[in-house]
LUMMARPA-667768 format. One record per residue: residue number from 1; residue in one letter; y, x, z of N, C-alpha, C, CB in turn. Coordinates in steps of 0.2 Angstrom, whole numbers, m for minus. Glycine has a CB too. Layout:
! LUMMARPA-667768
R resi resn  n.c2  n.c1  n.c3 ca.c2 ca.c1 ca.c3  c.c2  c.c1  c.c3 cb.c2 cb.c1 cb.c3
R  NUM    a     Y     X     Z     Y     X     Z     Y     X     Z     Y     X     Z
...
This chain:
! LUMMARPA-667768
R resi resn  n.c2  n.c1  n.c3 ca.c2 ca.c1 ca.c3  c.c2  c.c1  c.c3 cb.c2 cb.c1 cb.c3
R    1    x   171   m40  m142   171   m46  m146   165   m51  m144   171   m44  m154
R    2    x   167   m57  m143   163   m63  m141   157   m65  m147   167   m69  m140
R    3    x   152   m65  m146   146   m67  m150   143   m72  m148   142   m62  m151
R    4    x   142   m78  m151   138   m83  m151   133   m85  m156   142   m89  m149
R    5    x   126   m85  m155   122   m86  m160   118   m93  m159   118   m81  m162
R    6    x   119   m97  m163   115  m104  m163   110  m104  m168   119  m109  m164
R    7    x   105  m108  m165    99  m109  m169    99  m117  m171    92  m107  m166
R    8    x   101  m119  m177   102  m125  m179    96  m129  m183   108  m125  m182
R    9    x    96  m135  m182    92  m139  m187    95  m139  m194    92  m146  m184
R   10    x    90  m140  m198    92  m139  m205    97  m143  m207    86  m139  m210
R   11    x    98  m150  m205   103  m154  m206   109  m153  m204   101  m159  m206
R   12    x   110  m148  m199   116  m146  m196   119  m140  m200   114  m144  m188
R   13    x   116  m136  m204   118  m131  m208   122  m134  m213   112  m128  m210
R   14    x   121  m140  m216   125  m143  m221   132  m144  m218   123  m149  m224
R   15    x   132  m146  m211   138  m149  m208   143  m143  m207   136  m153  m203
R   16    x   139  m138  m206   143  m132  m204   147  m130  m211   138  m127  m202
R   17    x   143  m130  m216   146  m128  m223   152  m133  m225   141  m127  m230
R   18    x   150  m139  m223   155  m144  m225   162  m143  m221   152  m153  m224
R   19    x   160  m142  m214   167  m142  m209   171  m136  m211   165  m141  m201
R   20    x   168  m130  m213   172  m124  m214   173  m123  m222   167  m119  m210
R   21    x   172  m128  m226   172  m125  m233   179  m123  m234   169  m131  m237
R   22    x   185  m125  m232   191  m123  m234   192  m116  m232   196  m128  m230
R   23    x   188  m113  m228   188  m107  m225   184  m102  m227   187  m107  m218
R   24    x   179  m104  m232   174  m100  m235   176   m93  m237   171  m103  m239
R   25    x   173   m88  m236   173   m82  m239   167   m79  m242   176   m76  m234
R   26    x   168   m75  m246   161   m72  m249   159   m66  m245   163   m69  m257
R   27    x   152   m66  m244   148   m62  m240   141   m61  m243   148   m64  m234
R   28    x   141   m55  m246   135   m53  m251   129   m50  m246   138   m48  m256
R   29    x   129   m50  m239   124   m46  m234   118   m50  m235   127   m46  m227
R   30    x   113   m46  m235   106   m50  m235   105   m55  m230   100   m45  m235
R   31    x   102   m61  m232   100   m67  m229   106   m71  m228    98   m65  m222
R   32    x   112   m69  m229   118   m73  m228   118   m79  m233   126   m68  m228
R   33    x   119   m85  m231   120   m91  m236   126   m94  m237   114   m96  m235
R   34    x   131   m93  m231   137   m96  m231   142   m91  m225   137  m105  m229
R   35    x   148   m90  m227   152   m87  m222   159   m90  m222   152   m79  m223
R   36    x   162   m90  m216   169   m92  m216   174   m88  m211   169  m100  m214
R   37    x   180   m88  m212   184   m84  m207   191   m89  m206   185   m76  m212
R   38    x   190   m89  m199   197   m93  m195   200   m87  m193   195   m99  m188
R   39    x   207   m88  m191   211   m83  m188   208   m79  m182   218   m86  m187
R   40    x   204   m82  m178   201   m79  m172   193   m79  m171   202   m82  m166
R   41    x   191   m81  m177   183   m81  m177   180   m81  m184   180   m89  m174
R   42    x   174   m76  m185   170   m76  m190   165   m81  m190   168   m70  m192
R   43    x   163   m85  m195   157   m89  m195   152   m86  m202   159   m97  m196
R   44    x   145   m85  m199   141   m83  m204   134   m87  m203   140   m76  m204
R   45    x   132   m90  m208   126   m94  m208   120   m90  m212   127  m101  m211
R   46    x   114   m89  m208   108   m85  m211   104   m91  m214   105   m80  m205
R   47    x    99   m88  m218    95   m92  m222    89   m93  m215    91   m87  m229
R   48    x    89   m90  m210    85   m90  m205    87   m96  m200    85   m84  m201
R   49    x    92  m101  m202    94  m106  m199    99  m104  m193    89  m109  m197
R   50    x   100   m98  m191   104   m95  m187   112   m95  m189   101   m89  m185
R   51    x   116   m96  m185   123   m96  m185   126   m92  m182   126  m103  m184
R   52    x   130   m87  m182   133   m82  m179   141   m83  m178   131   m76  m182
R   53    x   144   m84  m172   151   m85  m172   154   m79  m168   153   m92  m169
R   54    x   158   m75  m172   160   m69  m169   168   m69  m168   157   m63  m173
R   55    x   171   m67  m163   178   m67  m161   180   m70  m155   182   m70  m167
R   56    x   187   m71  m153   188   m74  m148   188   m81  m148   194   m71  m146
R   57    x   188   m84  m153   187   m91  m154   179   m93  m155   191   m93  m160
R   58    x   175   m89  m153   168   m91  m154   166   m96  m150   163   m86  m152
R   59    x   167   m97  m143   164  m101  m139   168  m109  m142   165   m99  m132
R   60    x   173  m107  m143   177  m114  m145   174  m118  m151   185  m112  m146
R   61    x   172  m114  m157   169  m116  m162   161  m117  m162   170  m112  m165
R   62    x   158  m113  m158   150  m114  m157   149  m121  m153   147  m108  m152
R   63    x   155  m123  m149   153  m129  m144   154  m136  m150   160  m130  m137
R   64    x   156  m134  m155   156  m140  m160   149  m141  m162   161  m138  m167
R   65    x   145  m137  m163   138  m138  m166   132  m135  m162   138  m134  m172
R   66    x   133  m134  m155   130  m131  m151   123  m135  m149   134  m129  m145
R   67    x   117  m133  m152   110  m135  m150   106  m131  m145   107  m137  m156
R   68    x   104  m125  m150   101  m120  m146   105  m114  m147    94  m120  m148
R   69    x   108  m111  m141   113  m106  m142   110  m100  m138   120  m107  m140
R   70    x   111   m94  m141   110   m88  m138   116   m84  m137   105   m84  m142
R   71    x   116   m80  m132   122   m75  m131   121   m69  m137   122   m72  m123
R   72    x   125   m64  m137   124   m59  m142   118   m54  m141   130   m55  m141
R   73    x   117   m50  m146   110   m48  m147   108   m44  m142   108   m44  m153
R   74    x   113   m41  m138   111   m37  m132   110   m40  m125   116   m32  m130
R   75    x   111   m48  m126   109   m51  m120   107   m58  m122   115   m52  m114
R   76    x   102   m59  m125   100   m65  m128    96   m70  m122    95   m62  m134
R   77    x   101   m73  m120    98   m79  m115   101   m85  m116   101   m77  m108
R   78    x    97   m91  m115    99   m97  m117   105   m99  m112    93  m102  m117
R   79    x   110  m102  m117   116  m105  m114   114  m112  m113   122  m104  m118
R   80    x   115  m114  m106   113  m122  m105   118  m126  m108   112  m124   m97
R   81    x   124  m126  m107   128  m130  m110   136  m127  m109   127  m137  m106
R   82    x   140  m129  m114   147  m128  m114   150  m133  m113   149  m125  m121
R   83    x   157  m132  m109   161  m138  m108   162  m138  m100   156  m145  m111
R   84    x   163  m145   m97   167  m145   m90   161  m144   m86   171  m153   m89
R   85    x   162  m141   m81   158  m140   m74   157  m147   m71   162  m135   m69
R   86    x   150  m149   m70   150  m156   m68   149  m155   m61   143  m160   m71
R   87    x   150  m162   m58   150  m162   m50   143  m161   m48   153  m168   m47
R   88    x   142  m159   m41   135  m159   m39   131  m165   m39   134  m156   m31
R   89    x   125  m165   m40   121  m171   m40   123  m176   m45   122  m174   m32
R   90    x   126  m173   m50   129  m177   m57   123  m182   m59   130  m172   m63
R   91    x   118  m180   m59   112  m183   m63   111  m190   m58   104  m177   m64
R   92    x   113  m191   m52   112  m196   m48   117  m201   m47   110  m193   m42
R   93    x   122  m200   m52   129  m204   m51   128  m209   m57   137  m198   m51
R   94    x   133  m215   m55   134  m219   m60   138  m217   m66   137  m225   m57
R   95    x   136  m217   m72   138  m214   m77   138  m217   m84   136  m209   m76
R   96    x   144  m218   m88   143  m220   m95   143  m214   m99   148  m224   m97
R   97    x   138  m213  m103   137  m208  m107   137  m209  m114   131  m205  m105
R   98    x   140  m205  m118   140  m207  m126   138  m201  m130   147  m209  m129
R   99    x   135  m203  m136   133  m199  m141   132  m201  m147   127  m197  m139
R  100    x   131  m197  m152   131  m199  m160   126  m196  m163   138  m197  m164
R  101    x   125  m199  m170   119  m196  m174   120  m197  m181   112  m199  m173
R  102    x   117  m194  m186   120  m195  m193   125  m191  m195   122  m202  m194
R  103    x   128  m187  m191   133  m183  m194   132  m178  m199   138  m181  m189
R  104    x   125  m175  m198   122  m169  m203   118  m172  m208   117  m163  m198
R  105    x   117  m179  m208   112  m182  m214   116  m185  m221   109  m189  m210
R  106    x   114  m181  m226   117  m184  m232   117  m191  m233   114  m180  m237
R  107    x   112  m194  m232   111  m202  m233   111  m205  m226   103  m204  m236
R  108    x   115  m211  m226   115  m215  m220   121  m214  m216   109  m213  m216
R  109    x   122  m217  m211   128  m218  m209   129  m213  m202   128  m226  m207
R  110    x   135  m214  m199   136  m210  m192   135  m216  m188   143  m206  m191
R  111    x   131  m216  m182   131  m220  m177   132  m217  m171   126  m224  m177
R  112    x   137  m221  m166   138  m219  m160   137  m224  m155   145  m216  m159
R  113    x   134  m222  m149   132  m228  m144   135  m224  m137   122  m231  m144
R  114    x   137  m229  m133   140  m227  m126   135  m232  m121   149  m229  m125
R  115    x   133  m229  m116   128  m233  m112   130  m233  m105   121  m231  m112
R  116    x   130  m237  m101   131  m237   m94   126  m237   m89   134  m243   m92
R  117    x   124  m232   m86   118  m232   m82   121  m231   m74   113  m226   m85
R  118    x   121  m236   m70   123  m235   m63   117  m233   m59   125  m241   m61
R  119    x   118  m229   m54   114  m225   m50   108  m229   m49   117  m223   m44
R  120    x   109  m237   m47   103  m241   m46    98  m242   m50   105  m246   m44
R  121    x   100  m240   m58    95  m241   m63    93  m235   m66    98  m245   m69
R  122    x    94  m230   m63    91  m223   m65    85  m222   m66    93  m219   m61
R  123    x    81  m225   m61    74  m225   m60    71  m229   m65    72  m227   m54
R  124    x    74  m235   m66    71  m240   m71    71  m237   m78    75  m247   m71
R  125    x    77  m234   m81    79  m232   m86    73  m225   m87    86  m230   m86
R  126    x    73  m222   m83    68  m216   m83    61  m218   m85    69  m214   m77
R  127    x    59  m224   m81    52  m227   m83    50  m229   m90    52  m233   m79
R  128    x    57  m231   m93    57  m233  m100    55  m226  m105    64  m238  m102
R  129    x    55  m221  m102    53  m216  m106    58  m212  m110    48  m218  m111
R  130    x    64  m213  m107    71  m210  m109    70  m202  m108    79  m213  m105
R  131    x    72  m199  m115    73  m192  m115    78  m191  m120    67  m188  m115
R  132    x    80  m184  m121    85  m184  m127    81  m185  m134    88  m177  m127
R  133    x    84  m190  m138    81  m192  m144    78  m186  m149    86  m195  m147
R  134    x    80  m180  m148    78  m175  m152    70  m173  m150    84  m169  m152
R  135    x    69  m175  m144    62  m173  m142    57  m180  m144    61  m172  m133
R  136    x    60  m185  m146    56  m191  m148    56  m192  m155    59  m198  m146
R  137    x    49  m194  m157    48  m196  m164    51  m202  m166    41  m196  m166
R  138    x    52  m205  m172    55  m211  m174    51  m217  m172    56  m210  m182
R  139    x    45  m216  m172    42  m222  m169    43  m224  m161    35  m221  m170
R  140    x    44  m218  m157    45  m218  m151    52  m222  m150    46  m210  m148
R  141    x    57  m219  m154    64  m221  m153    64  m229  m154    68  m218  m158
R  142    x    59  m232  m160    60  m239  m162    57  m243  m156    55  m241  m169
R  143    x    52  m239  m153    48  m244  m146    54  m244  m140    41  m239  m143
R  144    x    56  m238  m139    60  m237  m133    67  m241  m133    62  m229  m131
R  145    x    71  m241  m139    78  m242  m140    79  m250  m138    80  m240  m147
R  146    x    74  m254  m141    76  m261  m139    75  m263  m132    71  m265  m142
R  147    x    71  m260  m128    71  m260  m121    78  m258  m117    65  m257  m118
R  148    x    80  m253  m119    86  m250  m117    92  m255  m119    87  m242  m121
R  149    x    92  m257  m125    98  m261  m127    97  m268  m122    97  m263  m136
R  150    x    90  m270  m121    91  m276  m117    92  m275  m109    85  m279  m117
R  151    x    92  m268  m108    92  m266  m100   100  m264   m98    86  m260   m99
R  152    x   102  m261  m103   109  m257  m100   115  m260  m104   109  m249  m101
R  153    x   120  m260  m101   128  m262  m104   129  m256  m108   135  m264   m97
R  154    x   130  m258  m115   132  m254  m120   136  m255  m125   127  m251  m122
R  155    x   138  m251  m129   141  m253  m137   138  m248  m141   150  m252  m137
R  156    x   137  m252  m147   135  m247  m152   139  m249  m158   127  m248  m153
R  157    x   140  m243  m162   146  m244  m168   141  m240  m174   155  m240  m165
R  158    x   142  m242  m179   139  m240  m185   144  m239  m191   134  m244  m188
R  159    x   145  m233  m193   151  m231  m198   146  m231  m204   155  m224  m196
R  160    x   145  m236  m209   142  m236  m216   145  m232  m220   142  m242  m219
R  161    x   142  m230  m224   144  m225  m230   150  m227  m233   138  m224  m235
R  162    x   151  m233  m236   156  m235  m240   163  m234  m235   155  m241  m242
R  163    x   163  m236  m229   168  m235  m225   169  m227  m223   168  m239  m219
R  164    x   164  m224  m223   164  m217  m221   168  m214  m228   157  m213  m219
R  165    x   166  m215  m233   169  m211  m237   176  m213  m240   165  m210  m243
R  166    x   177  m220  m239   185  m221  m239   189  m217  m234   186  m229  m237
R  167    x   187  m217  m228   191  m213  m223   192  m206  m224   188  m214  m217
R  168    x   186  m202  m226   185  m196  m229   190  m195  m234   179  m195  m231
R  169    x   191  m199  m238   195  m199  m246   202  m199  m244   193  m206  m251
R  170    x   203  m202  m237   210  m203  m234   213  m197  m230   210  m209  m230
R  171    x   208  m192  m229   210  m186  m226   207  m186  m219   217  m185  m225
R  172    x   203  m190  m217   200  m190  m210   194  m186  m210   198  m197  m207
R  173    x   195  m181  m205   190  m177  m204   183  m180  m202   192  m172  m201
R  174    x   177  m177  m201   171  m180  m197   172  m180  m190   165  m175  m198
R  175    x   176  m174  m188   178  m174  m180   182  m181  m179   182  m167  m178
R  176    x   187  m182  m183   192  m187  m181   188  m194  m180   199  m187  m186
R  177    x   184  m195  m186   181  m201  m186   176  m202  m179   177  m201  m193
R  178    x   172  m198  m178   168  m197  m172   172  m198  m166   165  m190  m172
R  179    x   178  m195  m165   182  m196  m158   184  m203  m158   189  m191  m158
R  180    x   186  m206  m164   188  m212  m164   183  m218  m162   190  m213  m170
R  181    x   177  m216  m164   171  m220  m163   170  m220  m156   165  m217  m167
R  182    x   169  m214  m153   167  m213  m145   172  m217  m141   166  m205  m142
R  183    x   179  m215  m142   183  m219  m139   184  m226  m139   188  m217  m140
R  184    x   181  m228  m145   181  m237  m145   174  m239  m142   182  m240  m155
R  185    x   169  m235  m142   163  m237  m139   164  m237  m131   158  m232  m141
R  186    x   167  m232  m128   168  m231  m122   173  m237  m119   170  m225  m120
R  187    x   178  m239  m123   182  m244  m121   178  m250  m121   188  m244  m125
R  188    x   174  m251  m126   169  m258  m126   165  m259  m118   163  m257  m132
R  189    x   163  m252  m117   159  m253  m112   163  m254  m105   155  m247  m112
R  190    x   168  m250  m105   173  m251   m97   175  m258   m98   181  m245   m97
R  191    x   175  m262  m104   178  m269  m104   173  m273  m101   181  m272  m111
R  192    x   167  m272  m103   161  m276  m102   159  m276   m94   156  m273  m106
R  193    x   159  m271   m91   157  m268   m85   164  m271   m79   156  m260   m85
R  194    x   170  m272   m82   174  m272   m78   175  m278   m73   179  m272   m82
R  195    x   176  m278   m66   181  m272   m64   177  m267   m61   186  m274   m58
R  196    x   171  m267   m62   167  m260   m60   168  m253   m64   159  m262   m60
R  197    x   167  m249   m60   170  m242   m64   164  m238   m63   177  m240   m60
R  198    x   163  m233   m68   158  m228   m67   161  m222   m62   155  m224   m74
R  199    x   157  m219   m60   159  m213   m57   162  m208   m61   153  m210   m53
R  200    x   159  m207   m68   161  m203   m72   160  m205   m79   158  m196   m71
R  201    x   163  m202   m84   161  m203   m91   159  m197   m94   166  m207   m94
R  202    x   153  m196   m97   151  m190  m100   150  m191  m109   144  m188   m96
R  203    x   155  m187  m111   153  m187  m119   149  m181  m121   160  m188  m123
R  204    x   145  m181  m125   141  m176  m129   146  m172  m132   135  m178  m133
R  205    x   148  m166  m130   155  m162  m134   153  m160  m141   158  m155  m129
R  206    x   158  m162  m145   158  m159  m152   164  m157  m154   155  m164  m157
R  207    x   170  m157  m149   176  m153  m150   179  m152  m143   180  m157  m155
R  208    x   182  m147  m142   186  m146  m136   191  m152  m134   191  m139  m138
R  209    x   191  m153  m127   194  m159  m124   201  m160  m129   197  m157  m116
R  210    x   206  m154  m129   212  m155  m132   212  m157  m139   217  m149  m131
R  211    x   207  m155  m142   206  m157  m150   203  m164  m150   202  m152  m154
R  212    x   199  m166  m146   197  m173  m145   202  m177  m144   191  m174  m139
R  213    x   206  m176  m139   212  m181  m139   217  m181  m143   214  m181  m133
R  214    x   219  m175  m147   223  m175  m153   220  m180  m158   223  m169  m156
R  215    x   213  m180  m159   212  m184  m164   213  m191  m163   205  m183  m166
R  216    x   213  m194  m157   214  m200  m156   221  m202  m152   208  m202  m151
R  217    x   225  m198  m153   233  m198  m151   235  m205  m153   238  m193  m154
R  218    x   234  m208  m158   237  m213  m161   234  m220  m159   238  m212  m167
R  219    x   228  m220  m156   224  m225  m154   228  m229  m149   219  m223  m150
R  220    x   228  m236  m148   232  m240  m144   229  m239  m136   231  m248  m146
R  221    x   223  m239  m136   219  m238  m129   216  m231  m130   213  m244  m127
R  222    x   216  m226  m125   213  m220  m125   210  m219  m118   218  m215  m126
R  223    x   204  m219  m118   200  m218  m112   200  m210  m110   192  m221  m113
R  224    x   203  m210  m103   204  m203  m101   202  m202   m94   212  m201  m101
R  225    x   202  m207   m90   199  m207   m83   193  m205   m82   200  m212   m80
R  226    x   192  m199   m78   185  m197   m75   181  m195   m83   182  m203   m71
R  227    x   184  m193   m87   180  m191   m93   179  m184   m92   183  m192  m100
R  228    x   173  m182   m94   169  m176   m95   166  m174  m101   165  m176   m90
R  229    x   166  m167  m103   163  m166  m110   158  m160  m108   169  m165  m115
R  230    x   152  m161  m112   147  m156  m110   143  m156  m117   142  m158  m102
R  231    x   142  m149  m119   136  m149  m124   129  m150  m121   135  m142  m127
R  232    x   124  m151  m124   118  m154  m121   118  m158  m116   115  m149  m118
R  233    x   122  m164  m117   124  m168  m112   119  m173  m109   129  m171  m114
R  234    x   114  m174  m114   107  m178  m114   104  m175  m108   102  m178  m120
R  235    x   104  m168  m107   101  m165  m102   105  m165   m95   101  m159  m104
R  236    x   110  m168   m95   114  m168   m89   114  m175   m85   122  m166   m91
R  237    x   114  m180   m90   113  m187   m86   109  m190   m91   121  m191   m84
R  238    x   105  m195   m88   100  m200   m92   104  m205   m96    95  m205   m87
R  239    x   111  m207   m95   116  m211   m99   117  m208  m106   122  m213   m96
R  240    x   117  m203  m106   119  m199  m113   112  m199  m116   122  m190  m113
R  241    x   107  m197  m113   100  m199  m117    98  m204  m119    95  m198  m114
R  242    x   101  m210  m116   100  m217  m117   104  m218  m123   102  m222  m111
R  243    x   110  m215  m123   115  m217  m129   112  m213  m135   122  m215  m127
R  244    x   109  m207  m134   106  m204  m141   100  m208  m144   103  m197  m139
R  245    x    97  m211  m140    90  m215  m142    93  m222  m145    85  m217  m136
R  246    x    99  m225  m143   100  m231  m145   105  m229  m152   104  m234  m138
R  247    x   109  m224  m152   113  m222  m158   108  m219  m163   119  m217  m157
R  248    x   102  m216  m161    96  m215  m167    94  m221  m169    91  m211  m164
R  249    x    92  m225  m165    89  m232  m167    93  m235  m172    87  m236  m161
R  250    x    99  m236  m171   103  m239  m176   104  m235  m182   110  m242  m173
R  251    x   103  m228  m183   103  m224  m188    97  m226  m193   103  m216  m186
R  252    x    91  m227  m189    86  m228  m192    85  m235  m196    80  m227  m188
R  253    x    88  m240  m192    88  m246  m194    93  m247  m202    91  m250  m189
R  254    x    98  m243  m202   102  m244  m207   100  m239  m212   110  m242  m206
R  255    x    95  m234  m211    91  m230  m216    86  m235  m219    88  m224  m214
R  256    x    83  m238  m215    79  m244  m218    82  m249  m223    77  m248  m213
R  257    x    87  m250  m221    91  m255  m227    93  m251  m233    98  m258  m223
R  258    x    95  m246  m231    97  m241  m238    91  m239  m242   100  m234  m236
R  259    x    86  m238  m239    79  m238  m243    77  m243  m246    74  m236  m240
R  260    x    78  m249  m244    77  m255  m248    81  m256  m253    77  m261  m244
R  261    x    87  m254  m253    91  m254  m259    89  m250  m264    98  m252  m258
R  262    x    87  m243  m263    86  m239  m269    78  m239  m270    88  m230  m268
R  263    x    73  m243  m267    66  m244  m268    62  m239  m265    65  m246  m275
R  264    x    64  m234  m261    59  m229  m259    63  m226  m252    57  m224  m264
R  265    x    58  m224  m248    61  m221  m241    65  m215  m242    56  m219  m237
R  266    x    71  m215  m239    76  m210  m240    74  m203  m235    84  m214  m238
R  267    x    75  m198  m238    74  m191  m236    81  m191  m229    75  m186  m242
R  268    x    78  m188  m223    84  m187  m219    86  m180  m219    83  m190  m212
R  269    x    91  m178  m217    94  m172  m216    99  m170  m223    87  m166  m216
R  270    x    99  m163  m224   103  m162  m230   100  m156  m234   110  m160  m229
R  271    x    93  m156  m234    90  m150  m237    89  m151  m245    83  m149  m234
R  272    x    86  m146  m248    84  m147  m255    81  m153  m256    80  m142  m258
R  273    x    76  m156  m252    73  m161  m255    78  m167  m255    66  m164  m250
R  274    x    83  m168  m251    88  m172  m251    92  m172  m258    92  m171  m245
R  275    x    93  m165  m260    96  m164  m267    92  m167  m273    97  m157  m269
R  276    x    86  m166  m273    81  m168  m277    81  m176  m278    73  m165  m275
R  277    x    82  m179  m271    81  m186  m271    87  m190  m273    79  m189  m265
R  278    x    93  m186  m272   100  m188  m274   100  m188  m282   106  m185  m271
R  279    x    97  m183  m285    97  m182  m292    93  m187  m295    96  m175  m294
R  280    x    88  m190  m292    83  m195  m295    88  m202  m293    74  m195  m290
R  281    x    91  m203  m289    95  m209  m288   101  m209  m293    97  m209  m281
R  282    x   103  m202  m295   109  m203  m301   105  m205  m306   113  m197  m302
R  283    x   100  m202  m308    96  m203  m315    94  m211  m315    89  m198  m315
R  284    x    91  m214  m310    88  m220  m311    93  m225  m309    82  m221  m307
R  285    x    98  m224  m305   103  m230  m303   109  m229  m304   102  m230  m297
R  286    x   112  m223  m305   119  m221  m306   123  m219  m299   122  m227  m309
R  287    x   129  m217  m302   133  m214  m296   136  m219  m291   140  m210  m299
R  288    x   137  m224  m294   139  m229  m289   134  m231  m283   142  m235  m292
R  289    x   129  m231  m285   124  m233  m280   122  m226  m275   115  m237  m284
R  290    x   122  m221  m278   122  m215  m274   128  m214  m269   122  m209  m278
R  291    x   134  m216  m271   140  m214  m268   139  m220  m262   147  m215  m272
R  292    x   136  m225  m263   136  m231  m257   131  m229  m252   134  m238  m261
R  293    x   127  m224  m253   121  m223  m248   123  m216  m245   114  m223  m252
R  294    x   128  m212  m247   128  m206  m245   135  m204  m243   126  m201  m250
R  295    x   134  m198  m239   142  m194  m237   144  m190  m243   141  m189  m230
R  296    x   148  m194  m248   149  m191  m254   152  m184  m254   153  m195  m258
R  297    x   156  m182  m249   159  m175  m250   154  m169  m247   166  m174  m245
R  298    x   148  m171  m245   144  m165  m243   142  m162  m249   138  m167  m240
R  299    x   140  m155  m248   138  m152  m254   132  m153  m258   138  m146  m251
R  300    x   129  m158  m254   122  m161  m258   124  m164  m265   118  m165  m254
R  301    x   130  m167  m265   132  m172  m272   133  m166  m278   140  m176  m271
R  302    x   136  m160  m276   137  m156  m282   130  m154  m284   141  m150  m280
R  303    x   126  m152  m278   119  m149  m280   114  m154  m284   116  m147  m274
R  304    x   115  m161  m282   112  m166  m285   113  m166  m292   113  m173  m283
R  305    x   121  m166  m293   123  m167  m301   121  m161  m305   130  m168  m301
R  306    x   120  m156  m302   117  m150  m307   111  m152  m308   117  m142  m304
R  307    x   106  m154  m304   100  m154  m305    99  m160  m310    96  m155  m298
R  308    x   103  m166  m309   103  m171  m314   105  m169  m321   108  m177  m312
R  309    x   110  m165  m321   113  m162  m328   108  m158  m331   119  m159  m328
R  310    x   105  m154  m327    99  m150  m330    93  m153  m334    95  m147  m325
R  311    x    92  m159  m330    86  m163  m332    89  m167  m337    83  m168  m326
R  312    x    94  m170  m338    97  m173  m344    99  m170  m350   102  m175  m341
R  313    x    99  m163  m349   101  m158  m356    94  m157  m359   104  m150  m353
R  314    x    89  m158  m355    82  m156  m358    80  m160  m365    77  m157  m353
């Protein structure tokens, strides 16, 4: 049996629960906070932040959420990436990279960026301090991103909460939304640099190739030529790292706007602190305001309502 264990950030655990909610099963084992069962894989989320995928489909499902991956307990070694095998000297080629953020945050949008870094700009972009956005604090993101935006051909898309909730209520999964946004951003960049073409396009992988293209099969223009997929793609080429920074910057700007609406800084992620903040917004400003700034289908909504009801009944 294939086993893969991921160590995920707190906000990603909520995404796991939301993604597999329809497949939830009861598991009363110590430390288990959520479990789901698919035909070929079992998913178990532990209070430690680790998520175990067991079964023939373990690698497929783990690739959707891979951040820090370990093999089974008999051979716990880092998995550098899951996805396509990249060409030699890939980091030195001209590449369009795309990445997204905000998918695991209850408050705020999903943002997707695609960035073209030709090989003659790799050194310049490196000198701007580009690295994976997860390794940079918010202040560094705010300082670096404007320089990248001015330097690199890019496309930046922000899916605000009202539109996100509308699409979700009409049956679109978060995966489908992300695929549509990535395809659109890549299309914009390709049009901007035409007739020049990149050596490759690298997408930070959140779904298998076939699944990704199923998501966008009804789009008028589908980007397929020289497209590669890899988890931890920001470590494979600086174009994806640049995209992760610009996407994160747009997320922060939108969070600033939403914070102004409610009158205080919004908590990132999807922790219990977020539940309490959502309950506060329900109490002070009502459901319509909360719905307009949050991903309404997340489990945080029900938790916030319980907190609100307990407080109101006192």
